[in-house]
Wavefront OBJ file of the C-alpha trace (Angstrom):
o trace
v 9.944 -13.954 -16.331
v 6.799 -14.278 -13.837
v 7.768 -13.437 -10.126
v 4.150 -13.433 -7.321
v 5.520 -11.235 -4.323
v 3.475 -10.371 -1.250
v 3.011 -6.282 -1.088
v 1.982 -3.995 1.202
v 0.269 -1.366 -0.928
v -0.383 1.726 1.419
v -2.375 3.768 -1.728
v -3.127 4.241 -5.204
v -4.316 7.139 -7.769
v -5.769 7.234 -10.822
v -5.004 8.943 -13.977
v -6.909 9.229 -16.914
v -8.013 12.505 -19.406
v -5.994 13.510 -22.676
v -2.478 16.034 -22.921
v -2.100 17.357 -25.924
v -4.117 15.121 -27.947
v -2.479 12.340 -26.701
v -5.310 10.245 -24.645
v -3.463 8.358 -20.555
v -5.267 6.096 -18.788
v -2.930 4.577 -15.784
v -3.042 3.166 -11.703
v 0.008 3.754 -9.716
v 0.271 1.803 -6.756
v 2.367 2.584 -3.393
v 3.628 -0.254 -1.563
v 6.068 -0.291 1.785
v 9.584 -1.318 0.212
v 12.768 -1.957 2.730
v 15.642 -0.026 2.073
v 18.705 -0.923 1.522
v 21.402 -2.194 3.833
v 24.444 0.447 4.645
v 25.472 3.275 7.032
v 23.472 6.207 5.606
v 20.107 3.675 5.370
v 17.627 2.714 7.283
v 13.663 1.631 7.822
v 11.091 1.327 5.137
v 10.120 4.080 2.268
v 6.898 4.176 0.214
v 8.074 3.187 -3.690
v 5.438 3.433 -6.397
v 4.297 0.625 -9.584
v 2.054 1.581 -13.264
v -0.925 -1.414 -12.550
v -2.182 -1.460 -15.992
v -5.339 1.187 -16.310
v -7.495 3.374 -14.583
v -10.350 0.503 -14.581
v -7.300 -1.054 -11.992
v -8.054 1.210 -9.267
v -12.361 1.433 -9.511
v -11.366 -2.741 -7.937
v -9.470 -1.760 -5.167
v -10.667 2.281 -4.464
v -12.933 1.709 -1.427
v -10.471 -0.558 0.387
v -9.191 0.462 3.366
v -5.128 0.803 2.819
v -3.009 -0.141 3.938
v -4.004 -4.013 2.546
v -1.945 -6.957 1.816
v -1.745 -8.446 -1.524
v -0.766 -11.361 -3.598
v 1.783 -9.367 -6.542
v 2.131 -10.765 -9.394
v 5.060 -8.750 -11.175
v 6.786 -9.392 -14.441
v 10.816 -8.399 -15.138
v 11.158 -7.372 -18.552
v 14.035 -5.755 -20.502
v 14.757 -3.908 -23.910
v 18.761 -4.721 -24.183
v 19.877 -1.265 -21.602
v 17.273 -1.201 -18.790
v 14.911 -3.490 -17.214
v 11.907 -3.148 -16.016
v 9.143 -4.217 -13.742
v 5.145 -4.575 -14.813
v 2.411 -5.118 -12.024
v 0.577 -7.868 -13.536
v -2.376 -8.714 -10.854
v -2.685 -7.754 -7.330
v -5.176 -10.503 -5.530
v -5.608 -9.656 -1.456
v -4.814 -11.776 1.141
v -7.543 -10.300 3.641
v -11.069 -9.112 2.638
v -11.302 -5.455 4.117
v -14.163 -3.668 5.543
v -15.200 -0.437 2.722
v -14.089 2.934 3.857
v -16.873 4.799 5.832
l 1 2 3 4 5 6 7 8 9 10 11 12 13 14 15 16 17 18 19 20 21 22 23 24 25 26 27 28 29 30 31 32 33 34 35 36 37 38 39 40 41 42 43 44 45 46 47 48 49 50 51 52 53 54 55 56 57 58 59 60 61 62 63 64 65 66 67 68 69 70 71 72 73 74 75 76 77 78 79 80 81 82 83 84 85 86 87 88 89 90 91 92 93 94 95 96 97 98 99
């Protein structure tokens, strides 16, 4: 099931290389999330989600953070647990490149 959600993107990191003969290539997005309601919770936190390969990092590395983007997310299940996958990010307001 795919759905759209607005995210405040706090930052990103890229990882690409080889470890023990196994290649890896990914981008991780860090975004602002609300804490659950409760007596022992207040405020917001930074969460993370994978966003494809390191090529996605190149799309946003020169932007000024935090930024607002519309995320296309997909929930998938293997029958035991559910995972949310970040499929795409579209900037809502273009920011100037960082100097």
